C-alpha positions as CSV (number, residue, x, y, z in Angstrom):
1,M,19.0,-74.7,36.3
2,Y,18.5,-73.2,32.6
3,G,16.0,-70.9,33.6
4,C,17.9,-69.1,36.2
5,R,20.9,-68.8,33.4
6,K,18.3,-67.2,31.6
7,Y,17.1,-64.6,34.0
8,Q,20.7,-63.8,34.9
9,E,21.6,-63.3,31.4
10,H,18.3,-60.9,30.9
11,L,19.6,-58.9,34.0
12,K,22.9,-59.0,33.0
13,R,21.3,-57.1,29.9
14,I,19.4,-54.6,32.1
15,K,21.8,-53.3,33.9
16,S,24.6,-52.8,31.2
17,A,21.6,-51.1,29.2
18,S,22.3,-47.4,28.2
19,N,19.1,-46.3,28.2
20,H,18.5,-45.6,31.9
21,I,16.6,-42.5,32.9
22,P,18.6,-39.5,34.2
23,P,17.8,-38.6,37.9
24,A,16.7,-35.3,37.0
25,E,14.5,-36.8,34.5
26,K,13.1,-39.5,37.1
27,E,12.3,-36.6,39.6
28,K,10.6,-34.5,37.0
29,I,8.1,-37.5,36.7
30,I,7.7,-38.6,40.0
31,K,6.8,-34.8,40.9
32,N,4.4,-34.8,37.8
33,R,2.5,-38.3,39.0
34,K,2.1,-36.6,42.5
35,T,0.9,-33.5,41.2
36,V,-1.8,-35.7,38.7
37,V,-2.6,-37.9,41.6
38,Q,-3.7,-34.9,44.0
39,T,-5.5,-33.3,41.5
40,W,-7.9,-36.2,41.0
41,K,-8.2,-36.7,44.9
42,K,-9.4,-33.2,44.9
43,R,-11.4,-33.3,42.1
44,K,-13.1,-36.8,43.0
45,R,-13.8,-35.0,46.6
46,I,-15.3,-32.0,45.0
47,A,-17.5,-33.9,43.0
48,S,-18.7,-36.0,45.9
49,D,-19.5,-33.0,47.9
50,M,-21.4,-32.0,45.0
51,M,-23.2,-35.0,44.5
52,D,-24.1,-35.4,48.6
53,A,-25.2,-31.6,48.3
54,I,-27.9,-32.7,45.6
55,L,-29.0,-35.7,47.0
56,E,-29.8,-33.9,50.4
57,S,-32.9,-32.8,48.2
58,Y,-33.0,-35.7,45.7
59,P,-35.6,-38.0,45.8
60,K,-34.0,-41.1,45.0
61,T,-31.1,-43.0,46.0
62,K,-27.2,-42.1,45.0
63,K,-27.2,-45.0,43.1
64,Q,-30.1,-43.8,40.9
65,F,-29.2,-40.1,40.7
66,I,-26.0,-41.5,39.3
67,E,-27.7,-43.3,36.5
68,D,-30.0,-40.9,36.0
69,V,-27.5,-38.2,35.3
70,G,-24.9,-40.8,33.5
71,I,-21.9,-40.1,35.8
72,E,-19.1,-42.6,35.4
73,T,-17.5,-43.5,39.2
74,D,-14.3,-45.3,39.6
75,E,-16.1,-47.6,41.4
76,E,-17.5,-48.7,38.1
77,Y,-14.3,-49.1,36.3
78,N,-12.7,-50.9,39.3
79,V,-10.0,-48.0,39.4
80,T,-8.3,-47.0,42.8
81,V,-6.4,-43.8,43.4
82,P,-2.6,-44.6,43.5
83,Q,-0.9,-43.7,47.0
84,I,1.4,-41.0,46.6
85,C,5.0,-42.1,47.4
């Protein structure tokens, strides 16, 4: 019961807070995020296309090419491109 009361009080403080983000600012943030994610996807696709073109005549594997050139991949850092809502 104590835990529930604690969370209810926390929720009440959050709802009564005066530092909410104005709708216009929220929309601006969402639009900026969408642009950034789209740019990330576009650049990733371009880099992948360039790498595929190079690998057509490269004597080693893709993994070896990435290591030789020193390319850092999203997969190497367990990063995924976010979904655009």
